[in-house]
C-alpha positions in Angstrom: 50.3 -10.4 -39.9 50.9 -13.0 -37.3 53.0 -10.6 -35.2 50.3 -7.9 -35.4 47.7 -10.4 -34.3 49.7 -11.5 -31.3 50.2 -7.9 -30.3 46.5 -7.3 -30.6 45.7 -10.2 -28.3 48.3 -9.1 -25.8 47.7 -5.4 -25.7 44.0 -5.0 -26.6 42.1 -2.2 -24.8 38.6 -2.3 -23.4 36.5 0.1 -25.4 33.4 2.0 -24.2 30.7 2.7 -26.7 27.2 4.2 -26.5 24.8 1.5 -25.8 22.2 2.5 -28.4 24.7 2.1 -31.3 23.6 -0.6 -33.6 25.8 -3.7 -33.1 27.8 -5.4 -35.8 26.4 -8.8 -35.1 24.1 -10.8 -37.3 20.8 -12.2 -36.1 20.9 -11.2 -32.4 17.3 -10.3 -31.8 17.7 -10.5 -28.0 20.6 -8.1 -28.1 18.7 -5.6 -30.3 15.7 -5.8 -27.9 18.1 -5.3 -25.0 19.7 -2.3 -26.5 16.3 -0.8 -27.3 15.0 -1.3 -23.7 18.1 0.2 -22.1 19.0 2.9 -24.7 18.6 5.8 -22.3 20.5 4.2 -19.4 23.6 6.2 -19.2 24.8 4.2 -16.1 24.9 1.0 -18.2 28.5 0.0 -19.1 29.7 -2.1 -22.0 33.0 -3.8 -22.7 33.8 -5.0 -26.2 36.3 -7.6 -27.4 36.6 -6.8 -31.2 38.7 -9.9 -32.0 36.0 -12.2 -30.4 32.9 -10.3 -31.6 31.8 -10.2 -28.0 30.2 -7.5 -25.9 29.5 -7.5 -22.1 26.9 -5.2 -20.6 26.7 -4.5 -16.9 25.9 -2.0 -14.2 29.2 -1.3 -12.6 27.7 -0.6 -9.1 25.8 -3.9 -9.1 28.6 -6.3 -10.0 31.5 -7.5 -7.9 34.4 -5.7 -9.6 37.1 -8.1 -8.3 35.3 -11.1 -9.8 34.7 -9.3 -13.1 38.4 -8.4 -13.4 39.3 -12.0 -12.8 36.9 -13.0 -15.6 38.5 -10.4 -17.9 42.0 -11.7 -17.1 40.8 -15.2 -18.0 39.2 -14.3 -21.3 42.2 -12.3 -22.4 44.3 -15.5 -22.4 42.1 -17.6 -24.7 41.8 -17.7 -28.4 38.6 -17.3 -30.5 38.5 -21.1 -31.0 38.5 -21.7 -27.2 35.8 -19.1 -26.4 32.8 -21.4 -26.9 34.2 -24.2 -24.6 35.2 -21.5 -22.0 31.6 -20.1 -22.0 30.1 -23.6 -21.7 31.4 -23.7 -18.1 28.5 -24.5 -15.8 28.9 -21.2 -14.0 27.7 -19.3 -17.1 24.0 -19.8 -17.8 22.6 -19.4 -21.4 19.7 -17.0 -21.6 17.2 -17.4 -24.3 14.5 -14.8 -23.4 14.6 -11.1 -23.0 12.8 -11.3 -19.6 15.6 -13.5 -18.3 18.3 -11.1 -19.6 16.6 -8.2 -17.9 16.1 -10.0 -14.6 19.7 -11.1 -14.6 21.4 -7.7 -15.3 19.1 -5.9 -12.8 20.0 -8.5 -10.2 23.7 -7.8 -10.4 24.9 -10.1 -13.2 26.9 -9.1 -16.3 25.4 -10.2 -19.7 27.8 -11.5 -22.4 26.5 -11.4 -26.0 28.2 -13.5 -28.7 27.0 -13.7 -32.3 24.1 -15.9 -31.4 24.0 -16.4 -27.6 23.5 -14.5 -24.4 25.2 -15.6 -21.2 24.6 -14.8 -17.6 27.9 -13.9 -15.8 27.0 -14.1 -12.1 29.2 -11.4 -10.6 26.6 -10.1 -8.2 28.0 -7.7 -5.5 27.5 -9.4 -2.1 27.9 -6.3 0.0 24.9 -5.0 2.0 23.8 -4.0 5.5 25.3 -6.2 8.1 23.2 -8.3 10.5 22.2 -6.2 13.5 19.6 -6.5 16.3 16.0 -5.7 15.5 14.9 -2.2 16.5 11.1 -2.9 16.3 11.1 -6.3 18.0 13.5 -6.1 20.9 13.9 -9.0 23.3 15.9 -9.6 26.4 16.2 -13.4 26.4 16.6 -14.3 22.7 18.7 -14.1 19.6 19.9 -10.6 18.6 19.9 -11.1 14.8 17.4 -9.5 12.4 16.8 -9.9 8.7 18.5 -7.6 6.2 17.6 -6.5 2.7 19.5 -9.4 1.1 17.1 -12.4 0.6 20.1 -14.7 0.3 21.3 -13.7 3.7 17.8 -14.1 5.1 17.5 -17.6 3.7 20.8 -18.5 5.3 19.6 -17.2 8.7 16.6 -19.5 8.5 18.5 -22.5 7.2 20.9 -22.2 10.2 17.9 -22.5 12.5 15.9 -25.1 10.5 18.5 -27.7 9.6 16.2 -30.1 7.9 15.7 -31.4 4.4 12.0 -31.0 5.0 12.4 -27.2 4.7 11.1 -26.5 1.1 11.3 -23.3 -0.8 9.3 -22.1 -3.8 10.5 -19.1 -5.9 7.9 -16.8 -7.3 8.0 -13.5 -9.2 5.8 -10.4 -8.5 5.6 -7.1 -10.2 4.9 -6.3 -13.9 7.6 -3.7 -14.3 9.8 -3.8 -11.3 10.0 -7.6 -10.8 10.9 -9.0 -7.4 11.6 -12.5 -6.2 9.4 -13.9 -3.4 10.3 -17.2 -1.7 7.7 -19.3 0.1 9.1 -21.6 2.8 7.4 -24.4 4.6 8.2 -27.7 6.4 7.0 -30.6 4.3 4.7 -32.9 6.3 4.2 -30.2 8.9 2.6 -27.3 6.9 -0.7 -27.8 5.0 -0.1 -28.4 1.3 -3.5 -26.7 0.8 -2.2 -23.5 2.5 1.0 -23.6 0.4 -1.0 -23.8 -2.8 -3.5 -21.1 -1.7 -0.8 -18.5 -0.8 1.1 -19.4 -4.0 -2.0 -18.8 -6.2 -2.7 -15.5 -4.4 0.8 -14.1 -5.0 0.7 -15.2 -8.7 -2.6 -13.5 -9.2 -1.2 -10.1 -8.2 -1.1 -7.6 -11.1 0.8 -4.6 -10.1 3.7 -2.7 -11.6 5.9 -2.7 -8.5 5.7 -4.1 -5.0 8.7 -3.0 -3.0 8.2 -4.5 0.5 6.7 -7.5 2.3 4.3 -5.3 4.3 2.9 -4.1 0.9 2.8 -7.6 -0.5 0.6 -9.0 2.3 -2.0 -6.2 1.7 -2.6 -7.5 -1.8 -3.2 -11.1 -0.6 -5.2 -10.6 2.6 -8.9 -11.4 2.7 -10.3 -8.3 4.5 -8.5 -5.2 3.2 -10.9 -2.8 4.9 -10.2 -4.1 8.4 -7.8 -2.1 10.6 -6.4 -5.3 12.1 -3.3 -7.0 10.5 -4.1 -10.4 9.1 -0.6 -11.6 8.2 2.1 -11.8 10.8 5.3 -9.9 9.7 8.6 -10.1 11.5 12.2 -9.2 11.0 13.4 -11.9 13.4 14.8 -15.2 12.0 14.2 -17.0 15.3 10.5 -16.1 15.2 10.3 -17.2 11.6 11.9 -20.5 12.4 9.4 -21.1 15.3 6.5 -20.3 13.0 7.8 -22.9 10.5 7.9 -25.6 13.2 4.3 -24.6 14.1 3.2 -25.5 10.5 3.1 -21.9 9.1 4.0 -20.9 5.6 6.7 -18.2 5.5 7.3 -15.7 2.8 10.5 -13.7 2.1 10.8 -10.9 -0.5 13.9 -9.6 -2.2 15.2 -6.3 -0.8 12.9 -6.5 2.2 14.0 -7.1 5.8 10.6 -8.6 6.8 9.1 -12.1 6.5 5.4 -12.9 6.6 3.8 -15.9 8.3 0.4 -17.5 7.6 -2.1 -18.7 8.7 -2.1 -16.8 12.0 -4.6 -15.7 14.6 -5.0 -12.6 16.8 -3.1 -14.4 19.6 0.0 -14.8 17.4 0.4 -11.0 17.5 0.5 -11.2 21.3 3.5 -13.5 21.5 7.2 -12.5 22.0 10.3 -14.7 22.0 10.9 -13.5 25.5 7.9 -15.6 26.5 9.7 -18.8 25.6 12.9 -17.8 27.3 11.2 -17.4 30.7 9.9 -20.0 33.1 6.3 -20.9 32.1 4.8 -19.3 35.1 6.6 -16.0 34.4 5.8 -16.3 30.7 2.1 -16.8 31.5 2.1 -13.7 33.8 3.6 -11.6 31.1 1.1 -12.8 28.6 -1.8 -12.1 30.9 -0.4 -8.6 31.5 -0.5 -8.0 27.8 -4.2 -8.9 27.5 -4.9 -6.5 30.4 -2.9 -3.8 28.7 -5.0 -4.2 25.5 -8.2 -3.6 27.6 -6.5 -0.6 29.3 -5.5 1.1 26.1 -8.8 0.4 24.4 -11.2 1.4 27.3 -9.5 3.4 29.9 -9.9 6.8 28.2 -13.4 5.9 27.0 -14.4 4.9 30.6 -13.2 8.3 31.8 -15.3 10.1 29.2 -18.4 7.9 30.0 -18.1 8.3 33.8 -17.3 12.0 33.9 -20.2 12.7 31.4 -23.0 10.4 32.5 -22.1 8.1 35.4 -20.7 10.2 38.3 -22.2 7.6 40.7 -19.4 5.2 39.7 -16.7 7.6 41.0 -15.5 6.9 44.6 -16.8 9.6 47.0 -13.3 10.5 48.2 -12.2 11.1 44.6 -15.3 13.0 43.5 -14.3 16.5 44.9 -10.8 16.2 43.2 -12.4 15.3 39.9 -14.9 18.1 40.1 -12.2 20.7 41.0 -10.1 19.4 38.1 -12.9 19.6 35.6 -14.3 23.0 36.8 -11.7 25.0 34.8 -12.1 23.1 31.6 -14.5 24.7 29.1 -14.9 21.6 26.9 -17.0 18.5 27.4 -14.9 15.3 28.4 -15.2 13.8 24.9 -13.6 16.8 23.2 -11.0 17.1 25.9 -10.1 13.4 25.5 -9.9 13.5 21.7 -7.7 16.5 21.9 -5.2 14.9 24.2 -5.2 11.6 22.4 -4.6 13.3 19.0 -1.8 15.4 20.6 -0.2 12.2 21.9 -0.4 10.6 18.4 1.3 13.6 17.0 4.1 13.4 19.5 4.4 9.6 18.9 4.7 10.1 15.1 7.1 13.0 15.5 9.4 10.9 17.8 9.3 8.1 15.2 10.3 10.2 12.2 12.9 12.4 13.8 16.5 11.2 14.4 16.8 8.9 17.4 18.3 11.3 19.9 16.1 14.2 18.9 13.0 12.0 18.8 13.5 10.9 22.4 13.9 14.5 23.5 10.7 15.5 21.7 8.8 12.7 23.2 9.8 13.3 26.8 10.2 17.1 26.9 7.3 17.7 24.5 4.9 15.5 26.5 5.8 17.1 29.9 5.9 20.7 28.7 2.7 20.6 26.6 0.8 18.6 29.2 1.7 21.0 32.0 0.9 24.0 29.8 -2.5 22.5 28.8 -3.5 22.0 32.5 -2.4 25.5 33.4 -4.3 27.0 30.5 -7.5 25.1 31.5 -7.7 23.1 28.3 -7.6 19.8 30.1 -7.5 18.3 33.5 -4.8 16.6 35.5 -6.7 13.4 35.9 -7.3 13.0 32.1 -3.5 13.4 31.5 -2.9 10.5 33.9 -5.6 8.4 32.1 -4.2 9.2 28.6 -0.6 8.5 29.7 -1.7 5.1 31.2 -3.4 4.2 27.9 -0.3 5.2 25.9 2.0 3.1 28.2 -0.4 0.1 27.9 -0.2 0.4 24.1 3.6 -0.1 24.2 3.2 -3.4 25.9 1.7 -5.1 22.7 4.7 -6.9 21.0 3.4 -6.3 17.4 3.7 -2.7 16.1 1.0 -3.4 13.5 -1.5 -4.6 16.1 -0.6 -1.8 18.5 -1.4 0.8 15.7 -4.7 -0.9 15.0 -5.7 -0.8 18.6 -4.9 2.9 18.9 -7.2 3.7 16.0 -10.0 1.6 17.5 -9.5 3.5 20.8 -10.7 6.7 19.1 -13.9 5.0 18.1 -14.6 4.0 21.7 -13.9 7.5 23.0 -16.5 8.9 20.5 -19.2 6.3 21.2 -18.7 6.7 25.0 -19.2 10.5 24.6 -22.6 9.8 23.0 -24.0 6.9 25.0 -21.7 6.4 28.0 -21.2 2.8 29.3 -23.9 1.5 27.0 -21.9 2.8 24.1 -18.8 1.0 25.3 -20.7 -2.3 25.7 -22.1 -1.8 22.2 -18.7 -1.0 20.8 -17.1 -4.1 22.4 -19.9 -6.2 20.9 -19.2 -4.8 17.4 -15.4 -5.3 17.9 -15.8 -9.0 18.9 -18.2 -9.7 16.0 -15.7 -8.0 13.6 -12.8 -10.1 14.9 -14.9 -13.2 14.7 -15.6 -12.7 11.0 -12.0 -12.2 10.0 -10.0 -15.0 8.5 -6.4 -15.5 7.5 -5.9 -18.0 4.7 -9.4 -19.2 5.5 -8.4 -19.8 9.1 -10.5 -18.1 11.9 -8.8 -15.0 13.3 -9.9 -15.8 16.9 -8.8 -19.4 16.8 -8.9 -21.2 19.3 -11.6 -19.2 21.0 -13.9 -19.0 17.9 -14.3 -21.8 17.1 -13.6 -23.2 20.6 -10.6 -25.5 21.1 -9.9 -25.5 24.8 -6.9 -27.9 24.5 -4.9 -25.1 22.8 -5.6 -22.4 25.4 -2.4 -23.3 27.3 -0.4 -22.4 24.2 -2.2 -19.2 23.2 -3.9 -17.5 26.2 -1.1 -18.6 28.5 2.3 -20.1 28.0 2.1 -23.8 29.1 5.1 -26.0 30.1 7.2 -27.2 27.2 7.1 -30.8 28.4 3.4 -31.0 27.9 3.3 -29.5 24.5 2.7 -32.4 22.1 0.5 -30.8 19.5 0.9 -27.7 17.4 -1.6 -24.9 18.2 
């Protein structure tokens, strides 16, 4: 008997079984619930140790196979009497609730069931997308690292830049069915504790089956969901995130999302780029002012063309008037229809270029724009001057650093074109008034969206409207 037992311990084989088979354990309610929940998961693997009355469940593609094989090699060399002390190792966490078991195995751990305990074996696979430059927030003078889908890697990128014990993290869970971890980060003594509690309560109040990305998460917790303007600053750059932390913002990271959100922010935060801080302050200020001019161009340039060519010919320089009249003489549509057609066509080209593969997308954007524009002029559908106006508006929209804000401005631009077609310059003035009132009523975490203009704090202008010298920056704006 003893010889047979030694041979069994030395040459045992790992056996696979169907996971819905009733176990031979006594009193394992967590195991029974686990098997019931995962009974139609054919990709779930199970390893059994008959002489130990132990079973290990895991997803083979989520665990680190090398670490798991090392664990198996270790457990093969112990006796049944030594099993409990081996599992009491601090690396193996005892799980007492089914929710904890489910979260652990779906996060990449293996779950070991004994007769009366469940243990978390942390063999999570660490492979993932490598760190690469950001494709949506490119900079010339700045770091060339972007967040990835691994929240552990993203936390490490922030910790490397914020080397302080004041950096605090709070772990939250969102999603009723597909649960995801969300980490709130802030600098103690710098960020407002009230802001931290507010954003924490908003996240915990979300009742949704699944939230898969940071940009989805912020739409559940913003205060004005019907506004086209973004109210939470999202970024995939760790250097931007670190800068926001030093400014007193609260930062959020979500598992399996390469974006972080920052709050509270204002409209002017969306107009900043890390390149501004790498330049001399005079150059940085010039670039910032150029962006604000670009916003006005992309908002109003096409609308002004429609208003002037429809109602206000007296505003056109006399030398340019014959050219404009000749260009418009072959177009059968009123200026507002002509402008909406071209703007919509431009949006189609922009969207097609974004969805197609990179090399093909660039070709579609360039060749499609030139060919279609030239063909439209020759066919008498539009005028040469309007093509120049629309192209200038499109180029100006690319100057805005934030893609979310740029998309919002492009939508508002259509409203200005329509209202200028009905009421001319008066309509543009009326539209600007409505836009300013709307922006003034927006808040982000109860902070005014147009701060420091509304309410007025002139001392912060040199850090928002312009980029002041670093030596004089003594307060956070």
